[in-house]
C-alpha positions in Angstrom: 69.1 -6.0 -98.8 66.9 -4.8 -101.8 70.2 -4.7 -104.1 68.5 -8.0 -105.2 64.9 -7.3 -106.0 66.4 -4.9 -108.3 68.9 -6.7 -109.9 66.6 -8.6 -111.1 63.4 -5.7 -112.3 66.1 -3.6 -113.9 67.3 -6.9 -115.8 63.4 -8.0 -116.7 63.2 -4.1 -117.8 66.1 -4.8 -120.2 64.7 -8.3 -120.9 67.9 -9.7 -120.6 68.4 -13.7 -119.5 70.3 -14.5 -116.4 72.4 -15.6 -118.7 72.5 -12.4 -121.1 73.2 -10.5 -118.5 76.2 -12.0 -117.1 78.2 -12.7 -120.0 78.0 -8.5 -120.4 79.2 -7.9 -117.1 82.2 -11.1 -117.2 80.5 -13.5 -114.0 78.7 -16.7 -114.6 74.7 -17.8 -114.3 74.7 -18.7 -110.9 76.5 -15.5 -109.5 73.6 -13.7 -111.1 71.2 -16.0 -109.4 72.7 -16.1 -106.4 72.3 -12.0 -106.0 68.6 -12.2 -107.4 68.0 -14.2 -103.9 70.3 -12.3 -102.2 72.4 -15.3 -101.2 75.8 -13.1 -101.9 75.8 -8.7 -103.3 77.7 -7.8 -106.1 81.6 -6.6 -105.3 82.1 -2.8 -106.4 83.3 -3.2 -109.9 79.8 -5.2 -110.8 78.2 -2.7 -109.6 79.7 -0.3 -111.8 79.1 -2.4 -114.1 76.1 -3.2 -113.7 74.7 0.4 -113.8 76.3 0.8 -117.2 74.1 -2.0 -118.6 70.9 -1.2 -116.9 71.5 3.0 -117.7 71.5 3.5 -114.2 73.7 5.4 -111.5 75.2 3.5 -108.7 73.1 5.4 -106.4 70.0 4.4 -107.8 71.0 0.6 -107.8 72.3 0.1 -104.4 70.3 3.5 -102.9 68.9 1.5 -99.8 71.1 -1.1 -98.8 74.6 0.5 -99.4 75.5 1.8 -95.9 75.0 -2.5 -95.5 76.9 -3.3 -98.7 79.9 -0.8 -97.5 80.2 -3.4 -94.0 80.0 -6.2 -96.3 82.3 -6.0 -98.8 85.0 -4.0 -96.9 85.2 -7.3 -94.3 85.0 -9.5 -97.1 87.7 -7.5 -99.3 89.8 -6.7 -96.1 89.8 -10.9 -95.4 90.3 -11.9 -99.1 93.3 -9.9 -99.5 95.3 -10.1 -96.8 94.5 -14.1 -97.5 95.7 -14.2 -100.8 98.5 -12.2 -99.9 99.9 -14.1 -96.8 98.9 -17.7 -99.3 101.5 -15.8 -102.4 104.5 -15.0 -100.0 104.1 -18.8 -98.5 103.8 -20.1 -102.6 107.1 -17.8 -103.4 108.5 -19.0 -101.1 108.1 -22.6 -101.4 108.6 -21.8 -105.3 112.2 -20.4 -104.6 112.8 -23.5 -102.1 112.0 -26.7 -105.0 114.1 -24.7 -107.6 117.3 -23.3 -105.2 117.0 -26.8 -103.0 116.5 -29.0 -105.4 119.8 -30.0 -106.1 121.3 -29.9 -103.0 118.8 -31.9 -102.1 119.1 -34.6 -104.2 123.1 -34.4 -103.7 123.2 -34.7 -100.0 120.4 -36.5 -99.3 119.6 -38.6 -101.8 116.6 -40.6 -101.6 115.6 -38.5 -98.1 116.3 -35.7 -100.2 114.1 -36.3 -103.4 111.4 -37.3 -100.8 111.7 -34.1 -98.6 111.3 -32.5 -102.9 108.2 -34.1 -103.4 106.7 -32.9 -99.8 107.7 -29.5 -100.8 106.1 -29.6 -104.4 103.0 -30.7 -103.3 102.8 -27.9 -100.8 103.3 -25.7 -103.4 100.3 -27.4 -105.3 98.4 -27.0 -103.0 98.7 -23.5 -101.9 98.6 -22.6 -105.7 94.7 -24.4 -105.6 93.9 -21.9 -102.8 95.5 -19.1 -104.9 93.4 -19.9 -107.8 90.0 -20.4 -105.5 90.8 -17.1 -104.3 91.5 -15.4 -108.0 88.7 -17.4 -109.5 85.9 -16.1 -106.8 87.2 -12.5 -107.6 87.7 -12.9 -111.5 91.0 -11.5 -111.4 94.0 -13.7 -113.2 95.8 -10.5 -114.8 98.7 -8.5 -113.3 96.6 -5.2 -113.4 93.9 -7.1 -112.1 95.5 -8.5 -109.2 97.1 -5.4 -108.3 93.8 -3.7 -108.1 92.1 -6.3 -106.1 95.0 -5.9 -103.4 94.5 -2.3 -104.0 90.7 -2.4 -103.2 90.5 -0.1 -106.3 87.7 -1.4 -109.4 89.1 -1.4 -112.6 86.9 1.0 -114.6 84.9 -0.6 -117.5 87.9 -0.1 -120.4 90.6 -1.1 -118.3 88.6 -4.2 -118.0 88.2 -5.5 -121.2 91.9 -4.5 -121.9 92.2 -6.6 -119.1 89.7 -9.2 -121.0 92.2 -9.1 -123.8 95.5 -10.1 -122.1 94.6 -12.9 -120.5 95.4 -15.2 -123.2 98.9 -14.2 -123.9 99.5 -13.5 -120.3 99.6 -17.4 -119.8 101.8 -17.9 -122.5 104.1 -15.2 -121.0 104.0 -16.4 -117.8 104.9 -20.0 -118.7 108.4 -18.5 -120.8 109.2 -16.5 -118.1 108.8 -19.3 -115.5 110.7 -21.4 -117.8 113.0 -19.1 -118.1 113.9 -18.0 -114.6 114.5 -21.6 -113.5 116.9 -22.6 -116.2 118.9 -19.6 -114.8 117.9 -21.0 -111.5 119.5 -24.3 -112.1 122.6 -22.7 -113.7 123.4 -20.9 -110.9 122.8 -23.7 -108.4 125.0 -26.0 -110.7 127.7 -22.9 -110.6 127.9 -22.9 -106.6 127.6 -26.5 -106.1 129.2 -28.0 -108.6 128.6 -30.1 -111.6 127.1 -33.7 -110.3 129.4 -36.3 -110.5 
């Protein structure tokens, strides 16, 4: 593949360091280095951003490599998306069991129920860790980025900028929403199983 050499050549023509280029397209310096050394290849969104930075069309950037890149990206994307979706369903199920199952486990099984609840919580933490790895690898954090990733469509440069601005606020909103849901579920559980004695 020639893409690595082209990225390096265009970067040097623009007199950009790897770090400067990385900050312009929202990846790490190591990612740029990996691309230039053909250890990995950029995804469609990164290619689009590279084209904007270098003032070249996507065709000029990947003309010789487009067929090979499409095959590689399709395989990686489909595998990553399937894995991400599977882990998402698993994590959602684990969270429901943790919240809804806590009170009945403690009430009816005592210490054994508490141990089961801890094991379930540990499993959910492991699942969350793998989900975060996929999100980090694909630079997806906000709801819109996650939806675009699962639909295999890149965000435009403007959409990407908007999502970068939302990231800090979405984290706070997620914490508040999770706390509210947990509170409501706890109240519902107490209503269903009765107050603890």
